[in-house]
C-alpha positions in Angstrom: 0.6 11.9 -13.9 3.6 11.4 -11.6 1.3 12.1 -8.6 2.4 15.8 -8.6 0.1 19.1 -9.9 2.0 21.8 -11.3 0.5 25.3 -10.5 2.1 28.8 -10.3 5.5 27.6 -9.9 4.5 25.6 -6.5 4.1 21.6 -6.1 0.8 19.9 -5.2 0.8 16.7 -3.9 -2.2 15.0 -3.8 -2.0 12.7 -1.3 -1.5 13.3 2.3 -2.0 9.8 4.1 -3.8 6.6 3.2 -5.5 4.3 6.2 -6.4 1.0 6.5 -8.8 -0.2 9.0 -8.1 -3.2 10.5 -9.5 -5.5 13.3 -6.6 -7.1 15.0 -3.6 -4.1 15.1 -0.4 -7.1 16.4 -1.6 -9.3 13.4 -1.7 -5.8 11.1 1.3 -4.7 11.8 2.9 -7.8 11.7 1.8 -8.0 8.0 2.5 -4.7 6.5 6.0 -4.4 8.1 6.5 -7.6 5.8 5.3 -6.3 2.7 6.0 -2.3 3.2 9.7 -3.0 4.0 10.0 -4.7 0.7 9.1 -1.4 -1.3 11.4 -0.1 0.7 8.9 2.1 3.7 10.3 2.8 6.9 8.1 2.9 9.7 7.6 6.4 11.1 5.8 5.4 14.5 4.1 2.7 16.1 1.6 2.7 19.0 -0.1 -0.6 20.0 -1.8 1.2 22.7 -3.9 3.5 20.2 -3.8 1.5 18.4 -1.8 2.6 14.9 1.0 2.4 12.9 2.4 4.1 10.0 5.2 4.0 7.0 6.8 6.5 4.7 9.4 6.3 1.9 12.9 7.6 3.1 13.1 10.7 0.9 9.4 12.3 1.3 7.6 12.8 4.7 4.1 12.4 3.1 2.3 10.5 1.5 1.9 8.4 4.6 0.4 4.9 4.6 -1.0 4.2 8.5 -3.0 1.3 9.5 -5.4 1.7 12.8 -8.8 0.1 14.5 -11.8 3.0 13.2 -11.9 5.6 15.4 -15.3 5.7 15.9 -14.9 1.8 17.8 -16.8 -0.2 15.1 -15.3 -3.0 13.5 -13.2 -2.7 10.4 -15.0 -3.9 6.8 -13.2 -2.9 3.4 -15.5 -0.9 1.0 -16.6 -2.7 -2.6 -14.5 -1.1 -5.0 -12.1 0.5 -3.0 -8.5 -0.1 -3.5 -4.9 1.2 -2.1 -2.2 0.7 -4.5 1.2 0.3 -3.7 4.0 2.4 -6.3 6.6 0.1 -6.3 10.4 1.2 -7.9 10.4 -1.9 -10.4 8.5 -5.5 -11.3 10.8 -7.7 -9.3 9.9 -5.5 -6.7 6.1 -6.0 -7.4 6.8 -10.1 -7.4 8.6 -9.6 -4.7 6.1 -7.9 -2.2 2.9 -10.1 -4.0 4.9 -12.8 -2.3 5.6 -11.4 1.2 2.1 -10.9 1.0 0.8 -14.2 0.3 3.5 -15.5 2.7 2.0 -13.5 5.5 -1.5 -14.5 4.7 -2.8 -12.4 2.8 -5.3 -13.5 -0.2 -4.1 -13.1 -4.2 -6.6 -11.3 -6.1 -4.9 -11.2 -9.5 -0.9 -12.6 -10.0 1.5 -10.4 -11.0 1.9 -9.3 -14.7 1.8 -6.8 -17.5 -2.0 -5.1 -17.5 -2.2 -3.4 -20.8 -6.1 -2.3 -20.7 -4.9 0.4 -18.0 -1.6 1.3 -20.3 1.3 -0.2 -22.3 3.9 -0.2 -19.1 2.0 -1.0 -16.1 2.7 -4.1 -14.5 0.6 -5.2 -11.2 -0.2 -7.4 -8.8 -3.5 -8.1 -6.5 -4.1 -9.0 -3.1 -6.6 -9.0 0.0 -4.8 -8.2 3.1 -6.0 -10.2 6.4 -8.8 -8.5 7.4 -9.9 -8.0 3.0 -9.0 -4.7 2.1 -8.2 -4.6 -1.5 -4.1 -3.5 -2.1 -2.7 -3.7 -5.5 1.5 -3.3 -5.8 2.4 -1.6 -9.0 4.9 -0.3 -11.5 4.8 2.0 -13.9 7.6 1.3 -15.5 8.6 -0.2 -19.1 10.8 -3.9 -17.7 14.3 -3.1 -17.5 
């Protein structure tokens, strides 16, 4: 599945945006700027006063990847069983993004590699960001 549902001759996109709760905006902004650059995502906006920032693909206006402190003013906390998976164009991008995340202070939750229990070509890596949010970077294509 490519993330687009077909119906009535129109494309229906499934995801508008994903927001990751953070506790320290400057720290999270530095972390995500580095790893999202490895995936070719571009900064769409940044407002440290709110504080929040958003990145997007150069080829489409959505989905957006957002970081922000919670709007309710409470402390951000990762949920058990929640994870955001970011799509990489190839396995090398998975490797680079994972390495960048760890170099920025992320914590390993699973080194890059094939995960045949998902499907034959699934290649992914898992890490926690600086606030403990679980992030996956994956590629669904065969090598080469």
